[in-house]
KOLLUM-278401 format. One record per residue: residue number from 1; residue in one letter; x, y, z of N, C-alpha, C, O in turn. Coordinates in pm, whole numbers, m for minus. Layout:
BEGIN
R NUM A X Y Z X Y Z X Y Z X Y Z
...
//
This chain:
BEGIN
R 1 M 1162 1894 m762 1059 1802 m637 994 1717 m647 902 1706 m727
R 2 K 1032 1633 m562 953 1475 m519 789 1523 m579 721 1626 m582
R 3 S 770 1312 m643 650 1388 m721 605 1299 m475 657 1238 m382
R 4 A 408 1411 m546 370 1335 m472 328 1169 m431 300 1105 m533
R 5 L 321 1106 m331 331 947 m310 156 930 m251 120 1006 m161
R 6 V 67 839 m302 m19 818 m220 18 685 m128 84 582 m144
R 7 S m85 762 7 m70 565 26 m261 475 24 m371 529 33
R 8 V m236 372 12 m308 324 34 m315 190 174 m211 128 196
R 9 V m439 158 255 m413 71 354 m565 m16 338 m682 22 330
R 10 A m493 m162 337 m699 m204 397 m643 m341 481 m533 m397 475
R 11 D m724 m363 537 m701 m463 678 m776 m632 600 m875 m681 546
R 12 T m623 m665 652 m599 m796 588 m643 m911 652 m700 m876 755
R 13 A m645 m1029 641 m660 m1134 741 m536 m1131 816 m545 m1169 933
R 14 L m423 m1096 774 m291 m1129 902 m320 m914 906 m316 m891 1027
R 15 G m327 m872 884 m317 m713 972 m345 m632 859 m383 m661 746
R 16 W m308 m491 929 m300 m393 820 m181 m364 748 m62 m353 777
R 17 A m253 m356 639 m125 m419 545 m125 m193 435 m232 m136 413
R 18 G m25 m147 407 m56 m101 281 102 m42 197 215 m88 209
R 19 V 51 78 111 198 77 40 130 261 m19 16 306 m26
R 20 A 299 335 m56 273 424 m50 313 383 m211 395 301 m253
R 21 L 195 502 m305 247 509 m462 308 612 m478 308 701 m394
R 22 S 366 618 m579 409 702 m668 299 696 m817 196 632 m841
R 23 G 380 796 m896 279 780 m1024 307 593 m1093 237 510 m1150
R 24 R 443 600 m1045 515 484 m1192 477 354 m1050 415 270 m1114
R 25 G 482 307 m918 397 223 m893 442 190 m729 444 276 m641
R 26 I 468 84 m715 487 140 m511 654 128 m502 742 67 m561
R 27 R 643 217 m398 721 275 m372 772 218 m205 890 200 m174
R 28 Y 716 209 m162 728 128 m39 632 98 44 538 172 75
R 29 A 657 m39 93 471 m95 162 513 m158 281 619 m217 304
R 30 T 418 m140 352 401 m216 487 340 m301 508 233 m329 454
R 31 L 431 m397 645 271 m553 649 270 m533 784 355 m507 868
R 32 F 175 m547 785 35 m702 881 129 m568 1013 251 m577 1029
R 33 H 28 m440 1102 m18 m374 1192 m122 m412 1252 m218 m485 1227
R 34 R m101 m375 1303 m183 m393 1446 m363 m328 1433 m477 m372 1431
R 35 N m287 m195 1429 m425 m144 1338 m375 m27 1247 m259 14 1251
R 36 R m486 33 1150 m505 93 1061 m406 278 1098 m358 345 1007
R 37 P m400 327 1279 m360 407 1222 m161 394 1213 m89 486 1176
R 38 G m95 212 1271 22 199 1274 65 157 1155 184 127 1162
R 39 A 5 137 1016 16 145 839 92 247 846 212 259 823
R 40 E m62 394 912 m149 460 785 33 555 796 93 620 710
R 41 G 73 520 949 142 655 1030 327 621 971 427 692 966
R 42 E 288 436 926 452 441 848 439 471 691 552 475 644
R 43 L 368 488 620 318 492 534 376 689 491 448 739 404
R 44 A 322 725 567 297 887 646 469 921 669 507 1030 625
R 45 A 547 853 719 709 925 792 726 875 586 686 973 524
R 46 F 749 815 534 781 764 374 723 965 313 781 1029 225
R 47 G 645 995 364 605 1125 347 451 1088 243 439 1190 175
R 48 A 351 1005 210 276 942 139 142 993 264 160 1019 383
R 49 S 18 997 192 m110 992 215 m190 1017 215 m202 1109 134
R 50 P m321 983 282 m405 920 151 m480 991 24 m467 1105 m19
R 51 D m556 893 m17 m620 1036 m149 m748 938 m233 m758 916 m353
R 52 A m839 890 m114 m902 813 m106 m1030 797 m335 m1132 747 m382
R 53 S m922 875 m373 m1049 921 m558 m859 896 m600 m806 983 m670
R 54 D m800 816 m567 m723 780 m612 m715 632 m690 m691 532 m622
R 55 S m734 622 m828 m805 521 m983 m757 376 m857 m828 283 m821
R 56 R m634 403 m821 m582 239 m833 m625 171 m643 m611 67 m579
R 57 S m656 250 m633 m714 254 m416 m766 103 m488 m665 51 m536
R 58 T m867 32 m506 m922 m39 m471 m855 m175 m570 m896 m281 m524
R 59 E m798 m187 m645 m724 m271 m738 m598 m272 m589 m588 m378 m527
R 60 I m524 m170 m551 m411 m225 m474 m458 m214 m308 m391 m151 m226
R 61 E m586 m288 m271 m696 m312 m154 m681 m485 m187 m659 m579 m111
R 62 A m706 m475 m346 m742 m601 m324 m661 m686 m377 m681 m789 m442
R 63 L m550 m624 m335 m394 m634 m379 m348 m784 m319 m319 m900 m351
R 64 L m370 m669 m182 m306 m686 1 m389 m760 44 m323 m824 126
R 65 E m516 m808 48 m638 m878 28 m583 m1049 m22 m585 m1163 25
R 66 G m556 m1010 m93 m492 m1193 m150 m358 m1159 m127 m323 m1277 m132
R 67 Y m247 m1097 m106 m148 m1110 m18 m143 m1161 112 m71 m1255 144
R 68 A m224 m1095 194 m241 m1209 297 m287 m1359 310 m248 m1457 374
R 69 G m434 m1319 180 m478 m1468 235 m484 m1543 173 m585 m1615 166
R 70 D m339 m1565 75 m397 m1690 m61 m254 m1731 m58 m256 m1854 m55
R 71 A m165 m1700 m58 9 m1815 m113 24 m1786 m208 146 m1786 m224
R 72 S m36 m1750 m316 9 m1810 m505 m29 m1664 m507 1 m1614 m616
R 73 A m103 m1553 m396 m57 m1369 m472 31 m1365 m451 99 m1449 m392
R 74 S 73 m1218 m513 263 m1177 m566 213 m1029 m610 140 m988 m700
R 75 L 329 m934 m446 315 m769 m481 406 m773 m585 453 m664 m616
R 76 D 460 m913 m677 539 m867 m739 470 m820 m904 503 m734 m986
R 77 D 409 m878 m902 304 m798 m1015 246 m656 m1050 179 m640 m1152
R 78 Y 280 m523 m935 251 m424 m975 399 m425 m979 486 m492 m925
R 79 P 396 m302 m1083 449 m191 m1048 532 m174 m1015 492 m219 m908
R 80 V 696 m131 m982 753 m99 m823 818 70 m893 838 134 m997
R 81 D 828 73 m769 883 230 m848 1013 209 m707 976 174 m595
R 82 L 1141 235 m733 1147 222 m598 1361 335 m636 1456 275 m686
R 83 P 1367 464 m600 1422 529 m656 1559 519 m604 1649 588 m652
//
């Protein structure tokens, strides 16, 4: 059985970005949509749903905002879970 994926999206300087998180890290990422529904829809296509209670949400939002606004920020600093 597949583990549940949690979607986290953030409004960044370059547009809406988001990730789908498994229990191990980032499973999918979507970058720079014009609106929140676009980013959420792409993540939902991979089976992710929002969960505001996920303790990683704030950290991921800050990471995405930093990635879009600062050339030194990197998504590589967060665990990745590739199937």
